[in-house]
C-alpha positions as CSV (number, residue, x, y, z in Angstrom):
1,M,9.6,-31.2,-62.2
2,I,10.1,-31.5,-65.6
3,R,13.0,-29.5,-65.9
4,S,14.6,-31.8,-63.8
5,L,12.4,-35.2,-65.3
6,N,14.3,-34.0,-68.7
7,G,17.3,-34.6,-67.6
8,L,16.6,-37.8,-65.0
9,I,15.1,-39.8,-67.4
10,P,18.1,-40.2,-70.4
11,A,20.0,-40.9,-67.1
12,M,18.5,-43.6,-65.7
13,L,18.5,-44.7,-69.5
14,W,22.0,-44.5,-69.9
15,L,22.6,-46.3,-66.3
16,L,20.2,-49.2,-67.5
17,V,22.3,-49.5,-70.7
18,I,26.0,-49.3,-69.3
19,A,24.5,-52.2,-66.6
20,S,22.8,-54.5,-69.6
21,L,26.5,-54.2,-71.7
22,S,28.4,-54.9,-68.6
23,L,26.9,-58.2,-68.4
24,Y,26.4,-58.9,-72.3
25,K,29.1,-62.0,-72.2
26,L,29.7,-61.7,-76.6
27,D,33.3,-60.7,-75.5
28,K,33.6,-63.8,-73.3
29,L,32.2,-66.2,-76.4
30,A,33.4,-65.0,-79.6
31,P,36.5,-67.2,-79.5
32,Q,34.8,-70.2,-78.6
33,I,32.0,-69.3,-82.1
34,R,34.9,-68.5,-84.0
35,E,36.2,-72.0,-83.0
36,Q,32.4,-73.4,-83.4
37,I,32.1,-72.0,-87.2
38,E,36.0,-73.1,-87.9
39,A,34.6,-76.6,-87.2
40,R,31.5,-76.6,-88.8
41,K,33.4,-74.9,-91.9
42,T,35.9,-77.8,-92.1
43,A,33.2,-80.7,-91.8
44,E,31.6,-79.1,-94.5
45,A,34.6,-78.9,-96.8
46,S,35.7,-82.5,-96.3
47,P,33.1,-84.9,-97.3
């Protein structure tokens, strides 16, 4: 019982990590975030 849980619990946690990372949208949002940062920099530099 304990031996099976010793392998099963980490496997379940890794599946949870993989699922949460697959739903993470930072790669899709990165270009938009960069554009917003550049727009703020140019707005601050040109008063």
